[in-house]
N, C-alpha and C positions, 0 to 999 in steps of 0.2 A: 504494500500500500504506500509506504513512504517513498519507495523507489519510484513508483509511477508518478507521484506528485513531483518529485525532484526532476524526473525526466521531462514531464510536461512543462515545468517551469523553464528548464533549459531550452526546450524547443521554442517556447514563446520568446525567450530572450535572444535566440540565435539570429534572427534577421537584424535586430538592432546591433548586435556585435559585428555582424558582417558589414553592415553599413558604416559603422564606426571605424572598422579596421579594413575597409575595402582596399586601401593601398597595400597594407601588409598581406592581406589575403591574395591579392593579385600577384605580388612578388613571389609569395610562397608557392602558389599554384604554377606560376611560370617556371620557377626554378625546379619544382618537382617534375613538371612535364619535360623540361630540358634534360635533367639527369636521367629520367626514365627512358627517354629516347637514346641517350648515350649508352646506358646499361644494356638495353635491348639490342641496340646495334652491335655492341661489343660481343654479346652472347651469340647473336646470329652469325657474326663474322667468324668467331672461333668454331662454331659448329659447321 
């Protein structure tokens, strides 16, 4: 019960946090995609 209340509260706050940290989120997602492509490309090249 407590867990579901906490989760619903986090889900409600998530859009506000994303808007507040849109720059940080954009940089993080961009770098994650960049490194993901590098890692996948390296694994594909070695195989």
